[in-house]
C-alpha positions, 0 to 999 in steps of 0.5 A: 465507571461504565464503559461507555464513560471511560469511552467518552473520556477517551474521546473527549481527549482525541477531540483535545489532541486534535486527532479524533477521527470521522469518516469523510462523505466523499462523492464523484470522482472527476479525472484527477478532482473529487468532490468533498463536503460538496465541493470539487478538489484536486485529488492529492490523498489517494493512492489512484497514483496512475489515475486509473480509477478516475479513467472513465473510458477504461470503466466504460469498455469494461462495464460494456461487457455486462451487457452481452448476455453470454457474459451475465454469469461470468461477471457475476457480482458476488462469490458468496463464498469462501474459495475452498467451497464454491467462491473459487471463480475461474477468473481467480485460475486466470488472474493468478495464471496471468499473474504468475507469468507476467512475474516469471515465477511459479505461482500467484495467490489472490487476496480479498486485500492487503491486510488479509495478506499481511494477517494470515502469512507470517501466522501461517508460514511460522511456529514458536521456533522462529523468528520474524524481523519487521522494519519498525516502520511497516505498515500496521498490517504487517505489525499486526500480523507478526504479533498473530503469529507464534514466533518471536518477533523484534522490530529493527530500526527503520532501514536500519541494515547493520542492526538486522545483520546483526540480529540476524547473526544473533539468532542464526544458532538459536531459531528453525528459521528467520522471517524478514518482512519489509515494505518496498516503498514506504507508506508514510515517508515515501522512502525505498528499502535497499532491496539488494541489501536485503537480497544479500541478507537472506542468502546469507543466513538462509532467511525468508524475505517477504517484501510488501509492495503495496506502494511499488506496484503500478509506480516502479518497474518497467512493467508495473511490478514494483520496486523488485521489478525495478532492482531486477530482484523479481526471482530472489524475493521469497513472497512479494505482496502486492495490493490491487487496491491503489494504483491498480485501483481495483479490490484485493492483493496478491502473493507472488511465490513458489508453488509449495508455498502457495499450496501450503498457504491454501491450507493453512492461511486462516484469512485466506480460508476463512473469508468470502471469496472476491466477486467475479466482476472485481477480479476481471476488472483486475486482470484487464487493469494489469493488462492495461497498466503495463503500457503506462511506462510513459506514465510512470516516468512522469509521475516520478519527475513529478514528484522530485520536482515537487519535493525539491520546491519543497525543500527550497521553500524550507520545509521538512520532506522525505522520499523517493516515491510519489508520496512526498511528505510534508511534516509539520511538527504539531497536530494543529499544524498539520490540520491548519495546513490540510485547511488552507489547502482545502481552501485554495482546492486541494484535498491533502488530508493531514496523517497524524498519531497513531499512524506516524510517531509523535510530533511527526504529523504531516501532510501526505501528498499521493501525486498522480500521473494524470496531473501536471506541474501546474497543477502543485507548483503554488503548494510549496509556497502556500505551506511556507506561508503557514508554517511562517505564521506559525 
């Protein structure tokens, strides 16, 4: 059997299992709405949690900078180089200095994406003499980084910190350094890590703690730093990873860390060294958005209140949900059930796409609602009843 024949057979299996994926055609965004297949839908499938990505006024204010001749070079459309060659625009330094001061930490380092951060940090810091301990439901990018690293790698059951404690105790005499890596807000279930417990384990065993705040920044904390800020633990975590590409509606990611760790990553992190730098126009936008979102505490409160009310309504309608954040899953079980639910919602003008294996475990296909601070209860109040009817009709 040729390679193409084998691939075609595997694709046929995906189609039969309703796991075949295609890239959607997305059009314009208007406030909380998005164009999909030529129609406008209420957008509950993006990570634009604060609505900043749809803020036409904020975008127009930023773009007005391009109209002045003096800003033309400052906001170049491309870097055309890696940061270690000629791509390290002064806006990188401004953004990193701003991040470090905001978090009250020694240093920050900006990356091209959260994926670049997660596949690069652990392989750079760890060796074959070390152990990486990873929550089983961490994002695929974290898992990939663990696999690339030379260190031993074990996954502990989701949020099972007693099991993690046992693994740390067993490894304390065997390994030079132990690393713990977790998300703060888990992307598929919307539940939260116990950062207080993780910091206690870090202290007890001298472990190095990395927390990915991809879905926490912008949505948690008084100024939007994430769950670490909400828990008062910003200074107790070795590396805090945040992304610009979700609630902050920009591009790239960042790490908050000590200066010596930053220096080491600049010299050893392959996904930082061997990639073209971000464009200055995106760096400037990221800094503007960071300043803007710090004043959105009321939006964060509204977002969490809305999510709690929505989750309760789902439960009242006998639906299986989970989490404590702006991410609200509704587990349908079968792939066909999730696809059908998404289709019914689509007919009602709601874009909430199905999430199927291998993104989630088998038999847990779901609709994942990503709520937004720029919508109200009246926009989503009818969804629980719609889903109840779908489940009721099998």
